[in-house]
Each structure stands twice: as C-alpha cells, then as structure tokens.
C-alpha positions as CSV (number, residue, x, y, z in Angstrom):
1,M,-52.8,78.7,60.7
2,K,-49.9,80.1,58.9
3,I,-48.9,78.6,55.5
4,L,-46.2,79.4,53.0
5,S,-46.4,79.5,49.3
6,V,-42.8,79.0,47.6
7,N,-41.9,79.5,43.9
8,A,-38.3,78.8,43.5
9,G,-36.5,79.6,40.1
10,S,-33.1,78.9,39.1
11,S,-31.8,82.0,40.7
12,S,-34.9,83.5,42.4
13,L,-37.3,82.7,45.2
14,K,-40.7,84.2,45.6
15,F,-42.6,83.7,48.7
16,Q,-46.1,84.6,50.5
17,M,-47.2,83.7,53.9
18,Y,-50.8,83.5,54.6
19,E,-53.1,83.2,57.7
20,M,-55.6,80.5,56.8
21,P,-58.3,79.9,56.6
22,E,-58.8,83.9,56.6
23,E,-56.5,84.0,53.3
24,K,-54.8,87.1,54.8
25,V,-51.4,87.8,53.3
26,L,-48.9,88.6,56.3
27,I,-45.7,88.9,54.1
28,S,-44.6,88.5,50.7
29,G,-41.0,88.7,49.2
30,Y,-38.8,88.1,46.2
31,V,-35.1,86.9,46.4
32,E,-33.4,87.6,43.1
33,K,-30.0,86.9,41.6
34,I,-29.1,84.0,43.9
35,G,-25.6,82.9,43.3
36,L,-24.6,86.5,42.0
37,E,-22.6,89.2,43.6
38,D,-25.4,91.6,43.3
39,C,-28.0,89.2,44.9
40,F,-31.1,91.4,46.4
41,W,-34.4,90.9,48.1
42,T,-37.6,92.9,48.6
43,V,-40.4,92.0,51.2
44,K,-43.7,93.6,51.6
45,V,-45.6,93.9,54.9
46,N,-48.8,95.9,55.6
47,G,-48.4,97.8,52.2
48,E,-44.9,98.7,53.0
49,K,-41.8,97.6,50.9
50,K,-38.4,97.0,52.1
51,K,-35.2,96.1,50.2
52,D,-32.1,94.5,51.5
53,A,-29.1,92.9,49.6
54,R,-26.0,90.6,50.3
55,Y,-24.2,87.7,48.5
56,L,-26.4,84.4,48.8
57,K,-24.6,81.5,47.2
58,N,-27.4,79.2,46.9
59,H,-31.2,78.6,47.8
60,T,-30.4,77.3,51.3
61,E,-28.9,80.6,52.2
62,A,-32.1,82.4,50.4
63,V,-34.4,80.4,52.7
64,A,-32.3,81.4,55.7
65,V,-33.2,84.8,54.5
66,L,-36.8,84.2,54.1
67,I,-36.9,82.7,57.6
68,E,-34.9,85.7,58.8
69,E,-37.4,88.3,57.4
70,L,-40.3,86.3,59.1
71,F,-38.7,87.0,62.4
72,K,-37.6,90.4,61.8
73,N,-41.1,91.5,60.7
74,N,-42.7,89.9,63.6
75,I,-44.5,87.5,61.3
76,V,-43.7,84.3,63.5
77,E,-42.5,84.0,67.0
78,N,-41.2,80.4,66.4
79,L,-40.8,78.1,63.5
80,E,-43.5,75.8,65.1
81,E,-46.3,78.3,64.0
82,I,-45.5,77.5,60.1
83,K,-47.9,74.4,59.4
84,G,-47.4,73.9,55.8
85,V,-45.3,74.9,52.7
86,G,-46.9,74.7,49.2
87,H,-44.3,74.7,46.3
88,R,-45.0,75.5,42.8
89,V,-43.5,72.8,40.5
90,L,-43.4,73.3,36.7
91,H,-44.0,69.6,35.5
92,G,-46.0,66.8,36.6
93,G,-45.8,64.9,33.7
94,E,-48.8,62.5,33.3
95,K,-48.4,61.1,36.9
96,Y,-49.7,64.2,38.7
97,S,-53.2,65.4,37.8
98,D,-53.4,67.2,41.4
99,S,-51.3,68.4,44.1
100,V,-49.5,65.9,46.4
101,I,-47.7,65.9,49.6
102,I,-44.0,65.8,48.9
103,T,-42.1,62.6,49.7
104,D,-38.9,61.1,48.8
105,E,-40.8,59.5,45.9
106,V,-42.1,62.7,44.6
107,I,-38.8,64.3,44.7
108,K,-37.3,61.5,42.6
109,D,-40.3,61.8,40.2
110,I,-39.7,65.7,39.9
111,E,-35.9,64.9,39.4
112,D,-36.9,62.5,36.6
113,L,-39.2,65.1,35.1
114,T,-36.3,67.6,34.8
115,K,-35.9,66.3,31.3
116,L,-39.2,67.9,30.5
117,G,-38.5,71.1,32.6
118,P,-35.0,71.6,32.3
119,L,-35.2,75.5,32.9
120,H,-37.4,75.4,35.9
121,H,-36.9,72.0,37.8
122,P,-33.5,72.5,39.2
123,G,-34.8,75.7,40.9
124,N,-38.0,74.0,42.0
125,L,-36.0,71.1,43.5
126,A,-33.4,73.4,45.2
127,G,-36.2,75.3,46.8
128,I,-37.9,72.3,48.1
129,K,-34.7,70.7,49.4
130,A,-33.7,74.0,51.0
131,M,-37.2,74.4,52.8
132,K,-37.1,70.6,53.9
133,E,-33.8,71.3,55.3
134,A,-34.8,74.6,57.1
135,L,-38.4,73.0,58.3
136,P,-37.8,69.2,58.4
137,N,-41.1,68.7,60.4
138,V,-43.5,70.9,58.4
139,L,-45.8,69.3,55.8
140,M,-44.7,70.1,52.2
141,V,-47.0,70.0,49.1
142,A,-46.0,70.1,45.5
143,V,-48.4,72.1,43.3
144,F,-48.0,71.2,39.6
145,D,-48.2,73.6,36.7
146,T,-49.4,70.9,34.4
147,A,-52.0,69.3,36.6
148,F,-55.1,71.3,35.5
149,H,-54.5,70.5,32.2
150,Q,-54.6,66.5,32.7
151,T,-58.2,66.5,32.0
152,M,-57.4,67.4,28.2
153,P,-58.9,64.6,25.8
154,K,-56.3,62.5,24.0
155,Y,-57.1,64.1,20.5
156,N,-56.1,67.4,22.1
157,Y,-52.8,66.5,23.7
158,I,-51.4,63.9,21.2
159,Y,-49.0,65.4,18.5
160,P,-49.2,64.0,15.0
161,V,-45.8,62.5,15.2
162,P,-44.8,58.7,15.5
163,Y,-46.9,57.3,18.3
164,E,-43.9,55.7,19.8
165,W,-42.5,59.0,20.8
166,Y,-45.4,59.3,23.0
167,S,-45.6,55.7,24.4
168,K,-41.6,55.7,24.8
169,Y,-40.7,59.1,25.5
170,G,-43.7,61.0,26.8
171,V,-44.0,63.4,24.0
172,R,-47.4,65.1,24.1
173,K,-49.0,68.5,25.1
174,Y,-48.8,68.8,28.8
175,G,-49.9,72.6,29.3
176,F,-48.8,74.9,31.7
177,H,-50.1,77.8,34.0
178,G,-52.6,75.2,35.4
179,T,-52.6,76.9,38.7
180,S,-53.9,80.2,37.4
181,H,-56.4,78.5,34.8
182,K,-57.7,76.5,37.8
183,Y,-58.1,79.7,39.9
184,I,-60.0,81.7,37.2
185,T,-62.1,78.4,36.5
186,T,-63.0,78.1,40.4
187,K,-63.7,81.6,40.6
188,M,-66.2,81.7,37.3
189,K,-68.0,78.5,38.8
190,E,-68.8,80.7,41.8
191,K,-69.7,83.7,39.7
192,L,-71.9,81.9,37.3
193,G,-73.5,79.6,39.9
194,K,-72.6,76.5,37.9
195,E,-70.1,73.6,37.7
196,D,-70.1,73.1,33.8
197,V,-68.8,76.3,32.8
198,N,-67.3,76.9,29.2
199,L,-64.6,79.3,29.3
200,I,-61.8,80.8,27.1
201,I,-59.1,81.9,29.8
202,C,-56.1,84.3,28.6
203,H,-53.4,84.1,30.9
204,I,-51.4,87.0,29.5
205,G,-47.9,88.0,30.8
206,S,-44.4,87.8,29.9
207,G,-45.3,84.2,29.7
208,A,-48.6,83.5,28.2
209,S,-51.0,80.7,27.4
210,I,-54.7,80.3,26.6
211,A,-56.8,77.7,27.8
212,A,-60.2,76.3,26.7
213,V,-62.3,74.9,29.6
214,K,-65.2,72.7,28.5
215,E,-67.8,71.7,31.3
216,G,-65.6,73.0,34.1
217,K,-62.5,71.0,33.0
218,G,-59.2,71.9,31.1
219,Y,-60.1,71.0,27.2
220,D,-57.3,72.4,25.4
221,T,-54.4,74.8,25.8
222,T,-51.7,76.6,23.9
223,M,-48.4,75.7,25.5
224,G,-47.1,72.2,24.9
225,L,-44.5,69.6,25.9
226,T,-42.8,72.8,27.2
227,P,-43.9,76.3,27.8
228,L,-42.1,77.5,24.4
229,D,-45.4,76.6,22.5
230,G,-48.2,78.5,21.5
231,L,-48.4,82.2,21.9
232,M,-45.7,84.9,21.1
233,M,-44.2,85.8,24.5
234,G,-41.8,88.3,26.2
235,T,-38.8,86.3,25.3
236,R,-40.3,83.1,23.9
237,S,-41.0,82.6,20.3
238,G,-44.3,80.4,20.7
239,A,-45.3,78.2,17.7
240,I,-42.9,78.0,14.8
241,D,-42.0,75.8,11.8
242,P,-40.1,73.1,13.6
243,S,-37.6,72.8,10.9
244,I,-36.3,76.3,11.5
245,I,-34.2,74.8,14.3
246,E,-32.3,72.3,11.9
247,Y,-32.0,75.1,9.3
248,V,-30.5,77.8,11.7
249,C,-28.2,75.3,13.2
250,K,-26.7,74.8,9.9
251,E,-26.8,78.4,8.8
252,A,-25.5,79.8,12.0
253,N,-23.4,77.1,13.0
254,M,-25.1,76.6,16.3
255,D,-26.2,73.4,18.0
256,V,-29.7,72.6,18.9
257,S,-29.4,73.8,22.8
258,E,-28.2,77.1,21.5
259,V,-31.1,77.6,19.0
260,T,-33.5,76.4,21.6
261,N,-32.2,78.6,24.2
262,A,-32.7,81.7,21.7
263,L,-36.1,80.5,21.0
264,N,-36.9,80.6,24.8
265,K,-34.8,83.6,26.0
266,K,-34.2,85.9,22.9
267,S,-37.3,85.7,20.9
268,G,-40.9,86.9,21.2
269,F,-41.0,90.8,22.0
270,L,-37.3,90.8,22.6
271,G,-36.4,89.0,19.3
272,I,-38.6,91.5,17.0
273,A,-38.7,94.9,19.1
274,G,-35.5,94.7,21.2
275,V,-37.2,94.9,24.6
276,S,-39.4,92.2,26.3
277,D,-42.0,94.1,28.4
278,C,-45.4,95.1,26.7
279,R,-44.9,98.6,28.2
280,D,-41.7,99.2,26.7
281,V,-42.9,97.9,23.4
282,E,-45.5,100.4,23.5
283,N,-43.5,103.2,24.5
284,E,-41.1,102.2,21.5
285,M,-43.9,102.2,19.1
286,A,-44.9,105.8,20.3
287,N,-41.4,106.9,19.5
288,G,-41.8,105.5,16.0
289,N,-40.0,102.3,16.2
290,E,-41.4,100.2,13.2
291,L,-40.3,96.8,14.6
292,A,-42.0,97.5,17.9
293,T,-45.1,98.1,15.8
294,L,-44.7,94.8,14.0
295,A,-44.2,92.8,17.2
296,Y,-47.2,94.4,18.8
297,K,-49.3,93.3,16.0
298,M,-47.9,89.8,15.8
299,Y,-48.4,89.4,19.5
300,N,-51.9,90.5,19.5
301,D,-52.7,88.7,16.3
302,R,-51.8,85.5,17.8
303,I,-54.1,86.0,20.9
304,A,-56.9,86.7,18.7
305,K,-56.2,83.7,16.6
306,Y,-56.3,81.1,19.6
307,I,-59.3,82.7,21.0
308,A,-61.0,82.2,17.8
309,E,-59.7,78.6,17.5
310,Y,-61.1,77.9,20.9
311,Y,-64.4,79.4,20.3
312,I,-64.8,76.9,17.4
313,E,-63.5,74.0,19.6
314,L,-66.1,74.8,22.1
315,E,-68.8,75.0,19.1
316,G,-69.5,78.8,20.1
317,K,-70.9,77.7,23.7
318,V,-68.7,80.0,25.6
319,D,-70.0,81.4,28.9
320,D,-67.2,83.9,29.3
321,I,-63.5,85.1,27.9
322,I,-61.4,85.9,30.7
323,F,-58.2,88.1,30.6
324,T,-55.7,87.6,33.5
325,A,-52.0,88.0,34.6
326,G,-49.8,90.9,33.9
327,V,-50.7,92.1,30.5
328,G,-54.1,90.7,30.6
329,E,-55.2,92.6,33.8
330,N,-53.5,96.0,32.9
331,G,-53.0,96.1,29.1
332,K,-56.2,97.9,28.1
333,E,-54.7,98.6,24.6
334,V,-53.9,94.8,24.2
335,R,-57.4,93.9,25.2
336,E,-59.2,96.5,22.9
337,Y,-57.1,95.5,20.2
338,V,-57.9,91.7,20.5
339,L,-61.5,92.2,21.1
340,N,-61.9,94.6,18.1
341,K,-60.0,91.9,15.8
342,L,-62.8,89.3,17.3
343,S,-65.6,91.6,16.3
344,P,-66.8,88.9,13.5
345,L,-67.7,86.8,16.4
346,G,-70.3,89.3,17.6
347,I,-68.0,90.4,20.4
348,K,-68.5,94.2,21.2
349,L,-65.9,96.2,23.4
350,D,-67.1,98.8,25.9
351,K,-64.2,100.9,25.5
352,E,-65.2,102.9,28.6
353,K,-65.2,99.9,30.9
354,N,-62.2,98.4,29.5
355,D,-60.2,101.5,30.1
356,S,-61.1,101.7,33.7
357,I,-60.0,98.4,34.9
358,A,-56.5,97.5,36.0
359,S,-54.6,96.4,38.9
360,Y,-53.3,99.9,39.6
361,R,-56.7,101.3,39.2
362,E,-59.8,101.3,41.7
363,I,-61.5,98.8,39.7
364,H,-59.5,95.6,39.4
365,E,-62.0,93.4,37.6
366,G,-65.3,93.2,35.6
367,I,-66.9,93.0,32.5
368,I,-65.5,94.9,29.4
369,T,-68.2,94.1,26.8
370,T,-71.4,95.6,25.9
371,D,-74.7,94.5,27.3
372,D,-75.5,93.0,23.5
373,S,-72.2,91.3,22.9
374,K,-72.7,87.8,21.9
375,V,-70.1,86.6,24.2
376,E,-69.2,88.3,27.7
377,V,-65.5,89.3,28.3
378,M,-64.2,89.9,31.7
379,V,-60.9,90.8,33.4
380,I,-60.1,89.0,36.6
381,P,-56.8,89.2,38.6
382,T,-55.3,85.8,38.9
383,D,-54.0,84.6,42.3
384,E,-51.7,81.3,41.9
385,E,-50.3,81.7,45.3
386,I,-53.7,81.4,47.1
387,M,-54.4,78.2,45.1
388,I,-51.0,76.7,46.2
389,V,-52.0,77.8,49.8
390,K,-55.4,76.4,49.7
391,D,-54.1,73.0,48.3
392,T,-51.7,72.9,51.2
393,Y,-54.4,74.0,53.7
394,N,-56.7,71.3,52.6
395,F,-53.9,68.5,53.2
396,I,-53.4,69.8,56.6
397,K,-57.2,69.8,57.5
C-alpha cells in the first residue's frame, strides 16, 4: 500500500512516499522557493539524488511536480495506487489531541487556528488543498505538531497571566515537535519494554524543543503558544523578557509584528553570531569569532538548563535522556558540552561512544554515557515522516 507524507511550508513542499506496512521509503523530495523565479526541487530514489528546476507559482504546481516525479521514477503507474496522504499541520489547538481524517470542518478549524500559527498554517493549508484537488478520492489525514502535548497537566500549560486570556483567547502553552517526541517515546517504550516511561527528549535542530515525558505521556515542553518560546534556536530567540518587545518598538520605531518577525527570523544563532547553522557557528569559533563562542555557550547552557529543570519536575525518576533531530543526532560537541554541564546530576559522558555516533557515521544511535552514569543518555534518530504515514495507514486499515 502506497502512502504519502507531505509537509508543506509557506514556500516549500517536502514529501516522502512509503510502501506500507513494510515502511519502505520509495521516494523522497523537497520543492523549495515556490513562487520565486529560482524555484527548484530535489528527489531521492534508491539513494540517488536528482535535481531539477523551473518556476512554480504556487503549491498546486508544486503538487503537479510531485506527481510528475512519481511517474517519472516509476513509483506509481496510476494515481489509484496512492491510498492515503498524511499532512503535517502545525497547530491543532485544544481541539485535536490526535490525528484526524481531513474533512471540510477540519480544514475550517485549521483556518481558524491560523491566528496561532500564522507562519506555518497558510503553507499547511495550501498543501492540503492542492493535494485534495490533485487526488480528490484519496483519504487525507492531518497530523498535528501539538497533539502529543495535549496530555500536559493544566498547571504546566497555563501561563500566569489574566485567566480570561486563556478562557477567551486560548492563550496557553501548546508545545510543538509533537510528532518527533511521540516517535521517540514510542521507540523508548519498545526498548525499555514498558509503557510508563519517564523521559527527557531533546529535539535539537534549527528549531529546538525539549519535552518531559511522565509515565509515557507528554508532561511538559519548552515551546509555548507558538514555536518561539523556550530554547535558543537557529534564528529564534527562545524565552526572553516579554517587556523587550514594547521597549524595542519604542526605541527602534518598529511595530510589534516587525519585532516579532525579528525574534523569529533574525535572532538565536543568527542574531548573535551572524550565522544560523550550528556547524557554521563551530567553524566561526575555530576562526576566533568571539560572538560565535558567546552564541555557542548561550545555546548549550540553555539546553542544559531545561534538562536540569525537567529532571527536577520528574523528581529524578528519569529512565533516559534522548538527543534527536539534526544537531541532537550529529552534534557530538554540543552533546559533550551539555552532558559535562550536567555532571552534578551524576551524568557521566562516555566520550568514545559519543564521538562514534552520527547519522553520517556507521553507528546512528546508541548510549553515550558510562555504565555507572546515574542517568542513561542516548542518541536516537527521529522519524516524523513514518509517524505521519503510520497514523494515515491506521485510518485506512
């Protein structure tokens, strides 16, 4: 059974097709710069990458390219072979605590929730509508980034602001990267052979969040109403004093949306070091860039701080700490820095094991602490696409 996973951004479309239930990837692709003259896309089939380019004015044309590539690479002979499409959607609000079949009502709800996901929902919706137009008879499923965190207790998701902001406007912590946190939680339940796992999951990439999992369910997380809160990231500030916004509006003669845009797209690594990728920051450090060194310390210290906070929240009963996503899986220097910082908790890094694990090495996952470490720490690659496809497959079944 062939099922597509789709992740549509404002000017991009990522896709991956699986043969289920074997979970075999048949093709993956990424269309970038939709709506711009230099639009291009790459596809990967059997380990071989191919690149092509032409102007695509919208997501409808990007979906046409996706289908074109399926035929060109002999993935399908006719569109009836595609039995389902799973769509990643940023925000499900309080209404969606799990994936759902996409109906007109669900589309309207996603439209209404755009106020909570203004940067992501227009792209998510464009992808859904374009796919529905191209494949009108195929089951479509929405997989929400916020769903996993809906089990958080109220004292962890309510902000200490006027309560009517929550009751009237939905102001609360929602959390994101839920599909990744769910994948790691599911995998750890299998590894440990129990359902009631206590975990601290560090999804560290250009976007980054940490989740505390208590008794197998989402208990707390660093991102908030939007993905801007919590950790310092590639271009996002993470948690700051909220009064900074009004202050900068007045001092720099900017409006709130301009400052918010700067906090989302011009802060984090980019704001301090001038580059947004962790690898580039490390290169700048090697070249003696003091601001890069400052940014690196800020970034890693905040990761360590939240891990320590969640360790206390879980009363020290932590089965495992897991590093995942781009930096988490590949950034051995980041992992080493953070775990050395956490040595007061009895965590002991095994440097040789840590240095041997990365997605570009032979070993992709494993334990990176010593046998006598008080808490076991692991690296596990995440796979959000397979979670999207599995949820879609379960609806079809």
